[in-house]
C-alpha positions as MATLAB code, in Angstrom:
seq = 'MAKFELKLPKMGESVAEATITNWLKNVGDHIEADETVLEIATDKVDSEVPSEVEGTLVEILFQVDDVVQVGQTIAIIETEGGEAAPTPVAKSTPAEVNAVAETVTIAQDAVANTVDFGDSDKFFSPLVKNIAKEEGISLAELEAIPGTGKDGRVTKNDVLEYVKNRGNQPQQVAAKVETPKTAAPAPVATATKAAPVSVNGADEIVEMDRMRKLISTYMVKSVQTSAHVQSFIEVDVTNIVNWRNKVKNTFEKREGEKLTFTPIFMEAVAKALKDFPGMNISVEGDYIIKKKNINLGMAAALPNGNLIVPVIKNADQLNLVGMAKAVNDLGSRAKAGKLKPDDTQGSTYTVTNVGTFGSVFGTPIINQPEVGILALGAIRKVPAVIETPEGDFIGIRQKMFLSHSYDHRVVDGALGGQFVQRVAQILEAFDPNREI';
ca = [
       0.000    0.000    0.000;
       1.117    3.543   -0.688;
      -0.258    6.796    0.660;
      -1.172    9.753   -1.556;
      -1.472   13.306   -0.212;
      -4.528   15.097   -1.625;
      -3.602   18.783   -1.780;
      -5.696   21.888   -2.335;
      -5.079   22.592   -6.046;
      -4.107   25.931   -7.543;
      -7.282   27.733   -8.618;
      -5.982   30.864  -10.313;
      -3.211   33.376   -9.901;
      -5.050   35.508   -7.352;
      -6.579   32.656   -5.314;
      -4.388   31.751   -2.341;
      -6.824   29.945   -0.068;
     -10.259   28.362    0.134;
     -12.799   27.336    2.758;
     -13.933   23.726    2.983;
     -17.736   23.677    2.739;
     -18.564   19.971    2.496;
     -16.811   16.590    2.583;
     -18.484   14.259    0.071;
     -16.403   11.297    1.236;
     -15.795    9.916    4.729;
     -12.822    8.056    6.170;
     -12.964    4.481    4.886;
     -14.801    5.329    1.656;
     -13.424    4.055   -1.647;
     -12.612    6.806   -4.172;
     -12.293    6.496   -7.923;
      -9.761    8.532   -9.879;
     -11.202   11.963  -10.767;
     -14.099   11.461   -8.323;
     -15.011   14.533   -6.277;
     -13.884   14.253   -2.662;
     -14.926   17.605   -1.210;
     -16.443   20.979   -2.031;
     -14.665   24.269   -1.381;
     -15.441   27.951   -1.655;
     -13.278   30.950   -2.442;
     -14.386   34.553   -1.954;
     -15.954   34.498   -5.422;
     -17.039   31.000   -6.429;
     -17.677   27.454   -5.199;
     -15.685   24.566   -6.628;
     -14.913   20.869   -6.218;
     -11.695   18.982   -5.506;
     -11.368   15.609   -7.276;
      -8.955   12.822   -6.410;
      -6.029   12.258   -8.731;
      -5.813    8.575   -7.778;
      -8.010    5.596   -6.934;
      -7.902    4.367   -3.367;
      -9.389    4.560    0.116;
      -9.718    7.760    2.154;
      -7.828    7.056    5.378;
      -7.418   10.500    6.922;
      -9.114   13.910    6.756;
      -6.828   16.715    7.903;
      -9.237   19.672    7.799;
     -12.862   20.020    8.784;
     -15.789   21.961    7.314;
     -15.309   25.761    7.595;
     -11.507   25.402    7.942;
      -9.484   27.784    5.753;
      -6.838   25.952    3.702;
      -3.915   27.391    1.772;
      -3.288   26.368   -1.843;
      -0.853   23.450   -1.860;
      -1.694   22.245    1.654;
      -2.475   18.569    2.177;
      -6.167   18.177    3.039;
      -6.540   14.386    3.072;
      -4.617   11.122    2.824;
      -5.661    8.449    0.331;
      -4.292    4.911    0.535;
      -3.737    3.463   -2.919;
      -3.300   -0.080   -4.179;
       0.144   -1.011   -5.441;
       3.711   -1.020   -4.312;
       5.144    0.407   -1.148;
       6.296    3.974   -1.105;
       9.932    4.258   -2.103;
      12.164    4.113    1.010;
      14.157    7.195    1.798;
      17.909    6.527    1.418;
      19.725    6.677    4.759;
      23.221    8.013    4.991;
      25.746    5.769    6.749;
      26.642    6.931   10.238;
      29.087    5.755   12.870;
      27.685    3.929   15.932;
      28.635    6.892   18.122;
      26.673    9.324   15.905;
      23.660    7.004   15.880;
      23.684    6.708   19.660;
      24.004   10.487   20.098;
      21.077   11.191   17.788;
      18.943    8.498   19.416;
      19.685    9.903   22.855;
      18.727   13.441   21.765;
      15.463   12.236   20.230;
      14.620   10.167   23.326;
      15.198   13.121   25.644;
      13.011   15.417   23.554;
      10.205   12.875   23.255;
      10.303   12.024   26.959;
      10.171   15.718   27.805;
       6.902   16.290   26.006;
       5.677   12.666   26.297;
       2.018   12.321   25.462;
       0.858   15.037   27.827;
       1.108   17.929   25.382;
      -2.285   19.484   24.771;
      -2.059   21.907   21.881;
      -5.594   22.997   22.678;
      -4.148   24.977   25.606;
      -2.683   27.483   23.148;
      -4.436   30.682   22.151;
      -3.008   30.233   18.662;
      -4.706   28.256   15.892;
      -2.871   25.138   14.685;
      -4.256   22.945   11.910;
      -4.675   19.196   12.566;
      -1.778   18.498   10.212;
       0.565   20.841   12.111;
      -0.450   19.273   15.431;
       0.175   15.753   14.103;
       3.637   16.674   12.863;
       4.441   18.344   16.185;
       3.401   15.238   18.141;
       5.353   12.889   15.875;
       8.479   15.036   16.098;
       8.211   15.580   19.870;
       7.725   19.337   19.605;
       6.477   20.959   22.782;
       3.704   23.526   22.934;
       6.220   26.248   23.832;
       8.311   25.380   20.786;
       5.302   25.260   18.486;
       4.102   28.674   19.666;
       7.572   30.128   19.060;
       7.740   29.015   15.405;
       7.234   32.038   13.086;
       4.190   31.383   10.903;
       4.144   32.243    7.209;
       0.467   31.425    6.668;
      -2.497   33.781    6.704;
      -2.627   35.927    9.844;
       0.690   34.429   10.956;
      -0.582   30.858   11.095;
       2.036   28.108   11.395;
       1.947   25.964    8.258;
       3.181   22.475    7.497;
       6.282   23.881    5.789;
       7.058   26.064    8.826;
       7.063   23.020   11.124;
       9.089   20.877    8.737;
      11.636   23.670    8.321;
      11.870   23.956   12.116;
      12.370   20.177   12.450;
      15.042   20.288    9.767;
      17.058   22.910   11.668;
      16.149   21.656   15.125;
      19.106   19.331   15.424;
      21.471   22.272   15.155;
      20.209   23.750   18.427;
      19.503   20.918   20.929;
      20.445   23.064   23.918;
      17.797   25.661   23.094;
      15.190   22.906   22.784;
      16.144   21.429   26.117;
      15.958   24.832   27.755;
      12.454   25.375   26.419;
      11.343   21.928   27.591;
      12.663   22.478   31.098;
      10.982   25.867   31.461;
       8.082   25.473   33.907;
       4.717   26.167   32.367;
       3.105   29.318   33.672;
      -0.601   29.580   34.129;
      -2.278   30.961   31.064;
      -4.418   34.052   31.581;
      -8.131   33.426   31.754;
      -9.714   33.658   28.325;
     -11.614   36.838   27.655;
     -15.266   36.160   27.047;
     -16.374   37.311   23.614;
     -19.900   38.463   23.037;
     -21.774   36.319   20.542;
     -24.375   38.170   18.557;
     -27.715   36.549   19.241;
     -29.985   35.724   16.344;
     -33.028   38.021   16.068;
     -36.249   36.680   17.523;
     -39.646   36.944   15.874;
     -41.801   39.271   17.934;
     -45.165   37.937   16.833;
     -44.008   34.352   16.322;
     -45.142   34.366   12.695;
     -42.072   35.872   11.005;
     -39.504   33.478    9.602;
     -35.861   34.249   10.407;
     -33.327   32.862    7.945;
     -29.564   33.271    8.194;
     -27.800   34.482    5.037;
     -25.899   31.797    3.170;
     -22.142   32.159    2.660;
     -22.376   33.812   -0.764;
     -25.040   36.301    0.332;
     -22.849   37.305    3.290;
     -19.962   37.912    0.890;
     -22.133   39.939   -1.485;
     -23.413   41.985    1.437;
     -19.882   42.716    2.615;
     -18.664   43.660   -0.881;
     -21.598   45.976   -1.612;
     -21.274   47.887    1.662;
     -17.504   48.130    1.240;
     -17.875   49.479   -2.306;
     -20.330   52.194   -1.267;
     -18.026   53.176    1.592;
     -14.963   53.186   -0.685;
     -16.032   54.839   -3.943;
     -17.727   58.186   -4.481;
     -20.502   56.885   -6.732;
     -21.956   59.181   -9.376;
     -24.140   58.299  -12.384;
     -24.655   59.384  -15.970;
     -27.594   58.218  -18.123;
     -28.066   58.214  -21.862;
     -30.846   56.935  -24.133;
     -29.827   54.878  -27.148;
     -31.693   54.011  -30.346;
     -30.978   50.326  -30.981;
     -33.553   49.763  -33.750;
     -30.889   48.675  -36.250;
     -29.481   46.146  -33.757;
     -32.912   44.678  -32.963;
     -33.803   44.305  -36.650;
     -30.411   42.838  -37.546;
     -30.521   40.276  -34.736;
     -34.036   39.193  -35.693;
     -32.751   38.660  -39.226;
     -29.639   36.579  -38.403;
     -30.332   34.816  -35.082;
     -31.757   31.610  -36.578;
     -28.959   31.270  -39.123;
     -26.389   31.987  -36.434;
     -27.791   29.296  -34.122;
     -27.843   26.677  -36.879;
     -24.270   27.472  -37.922;
     -22.613   28.010  -34.543;
     -24.830   25.960  -32.240;
     -25.126   29.053  -30.031;
     -27.964   31.480  -29.383;
     -27.276   35.088  -30.349;
     -28.522   37.409  -27.604;
     -28.107   41.155  -27.294;
     -25.481   40.811  -24.556;
     -22.436   40.039  -26.788;
     -23.331   42.992  -29.030;
     -23.332   45.328  -26.026;
     -20.139   43.789  -24.605;
     -18.406   44.327  -27.950;
     -19.397   48.011  -27.872;
     -18.150   48.429  -24.287;
     -14.786   46.825  -25.151;
     -14.375   49.233  -28.086;
     -15.268   52.231  -25.917;
     -12.712   51.180  -23.283;
     -10.011   51.227  -25.956;
     -11.067   54.772  -26.844;
     -11.230   55.826  -23.170;
      -8.565   53.835  -21.296;
      -9.091   56.098  -18.297;
     -12.102   53.900  -17.461;
     -10.021   50.715  -17.614;
      -8.191   51.353  -14.359;
      -8.316   50.374  -10.711;
      -7.477   52.190   -7.489;
      -5.272   50.950   -4.666;
      -4.824   53.497   -1.906;
      -3.372   56.657   -3.439;
      -2.291   54.887   -6.638;
      -4.036   54.419   -9.990;
      -3.312   51.187  -11.851;
      -3.732   51.440  -15.627;
      -4.807   48.025  -16.882;
      -3.170   46.641  -20.012;
      -5.873   44.061  -20.735;
      -9.583   44.683  -21.164;
     -11.357   42.022  -19.096;
     -15.115   42.491  -18.902;
     -17.048   41.318  -15.865;
     -20.531   40.069  -16.708;
     -22.907   40.166  -13.736;
     -25.104   37.069  -13.759;
     -28.069   36.198  -11.540;
     -28.034   32.673  -10.086;
     -31.054   30.397   -9.636;
     -30.799   30.735   -5.845;
     -31.145   34.518   -6.076;
     -27.468   35.301   -5.543;
     -25.153   37.125   -7.929;
     -21.826   36.252   -9.514;
     -19.548   38.059  -11.978;
     -17.692   35.787  -14.428;
     -15.041   37.498  -16.546;
     -14.484   37.610  -20.319;
     -10.695   37.853  -20.642;
      -9.197   40.075  -23.382;
     -12.681   40.990  -24.588;
     -11.360   43.536  -27.080;
      -9.629   40.757  -29.029;
     -12.833   38.788  -29.666;
     -15.043   39.099  -32.724;
     -18.809   38.909  -32.292;
     -18.898   35.124  -32.703;
     -16.191   34.669  -30.084;
     -17.942   37.119  -27.757;
     -21.255   35.259  -28.126;
     -19.599   31.937  -27.306;
     -17.828   33.414  -24.272;
     -21.030   35.011  -22.947;
     -23.063   31.819  -23.395;
     -20.366   29.580  -21.913;
     -19.846   31.685  -18.777;
     -23.562   32.260  -18.341;
     -24.501   28.585  -18.556;
     -21.661   27.470  -16.282;
     -22.568   30.157  -13.752;
     -26.166   28.894  -13.535;
     -24.978   25.287  -13.284;
     -22.447   26.121  -10.551;
     -19.560   24.942  -12.739;
     -17.444   28.106  -12.793;
     -13.800   27.772  -11.831;
     -12.289   30.294   -9.407;
     -10.175   31.803  -12.189;
     -13.363   32.494  -14.197;
     -14.298   35.232  -11.724;
     -10.893   36.888  -11.347;
      -9.239   39.839  -13.059;
     -12.115   41.941  -14.368;
     -11.247   45.543  -15.246;
     -14.767   46.838  -15.974;
     -18.213   45.321  -15.326;
     -21.510   45.259  -17.229;
     -24.855   44.303  -15.684;
     -28.071   43.733  -17.621;
     -30.886   45.092  -15.447;
     -33.186   45.091  -18.490;
     -33.525   41.311  -18.180;
     -36.035   41.924  -15.396;
     -37.778   44.819  -17.103;
     -35.903   47.664  -15.415;
     -35.555   50.741  -17.617;
     -32.397   51.949  -15.894;
     -30.568   51.542  -12.584;
     -27.747   52.814  -10.404;
     -25.385   49.829  -10.108;
     -22.713   49.554   -7.410;
     -19.105   49.459   -8.606;
     -17.279   46.124   -8.511;
     -14.144   46.980   -6.501;
     -11.384   47.844   -7.227;
     -12.731   48.913  -10.629;
     -13.913   52.473  -11.233;
     -17.013   51.958  -13.390;
     -19.967   49.720  -14.103;
     -22.556   49.947  -16.884;
     -26.205   48.916  -16.492;
     -28.140   47.936  -19.621;
     -31.818   48.839  -19.448;
     -34.748   47.084  -21.097;
     -35.281   47.643  -24.831;
     -38.689   49.270  -25.411;
     -40.733   50.421  -28.381;
     -41.274   54.160  -27.947;
     -42.460   57.069  -30.109;
     -39.520   59.165  -31.203;
     -38.686   62.136  -33.394;
     -36.928   60.940  -36.542;
     -34.836   63.471  -38.423;
     -34.705   63.142  -42.222;
     -33.593   65.450  -45.072;
     -37.260   65.972  -45.835;
     -38.006   67.024  -42.260;
     -38.837   65.545  -38.886;
     -41.596   63.050  -38.196;
     -42.769   60.772  -35.377;
     -42.046   57.069  -35.622;
     -41.778   53.920  -33.487;
     -38.208   53.131  -32.465;
     -36.496   50.527  -30.260;
     -34.729   52.375  -27.452;
     -32.950   51.651  -24.167;
     -31.132   53.511  -21.405;
     -27.482   53.061  -20.469;
     -26.768   53.824  -16.805;
     -23.119   54.456  -15.996;
     -21.902   54.467  -12.371;
     -18.330   55.643  -11.879;
     -15.934   56.506   -9.077;
     -15.700   60.276   -8.707;
     -12.423   59.922   -6.798;
     -10.629   59.324  -10.096;
     -13.277   59.741  -12.823;
     -14.847   63.153  -13.342;
     -18.113   63.859  -15.126;
     -16.415   64.603  -18.441;
     -14.739   61.201  -18.717;
     -17.691   59.316  -17.244;
     -20.137   61.025  -19.602;
     -17.939   60.750  -22.690;
     -17.408   57.046  -22.142;
     -21.091   56.156  -21.953;
     -21.752   58.502  -24.886;
     -19.136   56.597  -26.902;
     -20.873   53.288  -26.120;
     -24.152   54.827  -27.350;
     -22.518   56.088  -30.549;
     -21.101   52.642  -31.336;
     -24.492   51.012  -30.812;
     -26.413   53.564  -32.878;
     -23.862   53.271  -35.711;
     -24.353   49.479  -35.882;
     -24.317   48.265  -39.494;
     -27.701   46.631  -40.310;
     -26.018   44.802  -43.204;
     -23.221   43.376  -41.075;
     -21.984   39.904  -41.981;
     -21.303   37.408  -39.231;
];
């Protein structure tokens, strides 16, 4: 039998950790290769962790709600097959062997089996505790190890590095072991916020799920961070509506994809961002970061009522067919809960379609750390003045509102207004004879 370490996989350049939300397998369960073992959640999206091998789950190192760093071992799987390759041992003289054995015995006897790492005020993962027990590390030693994990947590690598260098300082270890343990100060009681109680007994009280809590936090933080201001403009999209009605069936038969209005609008936004790169920036403290790539966030409503923003990478490099495929792919995977963490990272500007639910316009909240977000209103048939060389007359036109929210800390009314005006100009200049 051999043992395989199941590690938290890399999930994108900007994802460093994840929270375990559900173990789908228990200790003793048989696991097939590529079978999902557990579910995890990052700050943007839920995901699954499959097994790379076939075998039996023999140890779970983290529990539900534990935060795990990318690359950390989260479970041990015992696989069929040969024994693990033995580690080559360097030849040593009998005197050296006896000296090492004596040092190890002293250290292990000092901590024995009486060490209770639960006495510490610091958080240590089950894996770190197991390594400490196996290596005879005392609580005082473990607390003194500098942690490189989040919030200074001691990681597996920190402990192994300490063990590696531990033999070079046996006297310091002995001194720490011999130090009498002082009484720990009484823990300070922390107030736990009580759940609200229904006054009349008829109201239902439901706790927010994890994603709704995150959305709530992000929305409040954005309003507190950015000085939101809005600009609105009405757009005549009659040519676009007529053109789409003319080509949508042919497009679906040829490409196997539905042609919605969304990719047409996303294409216009990407072009406008190239014309006004001052909107394709982010803010960090007192610094403005000018983004090289144009990555469009696409706000999508989920079946459970929550919201997620998958990202179309390098949107300005896509033609309309490529944009349609990207929009449909991200949208369908978002609804099915199949997005990968990297699918929601790196947006530089966001678009939200409030018109899907009949809203004429809205005042969307900026997706931090971006500086703008565009809301697409519902397309409506309205009476409008049509200018012709022969004079003006009233006709029925297809129109919609564009609502642009931008951060007044770095975007003034001129830039914010010119950008949304440019989007409108691109849409109104749409070629009704365009080939696709």
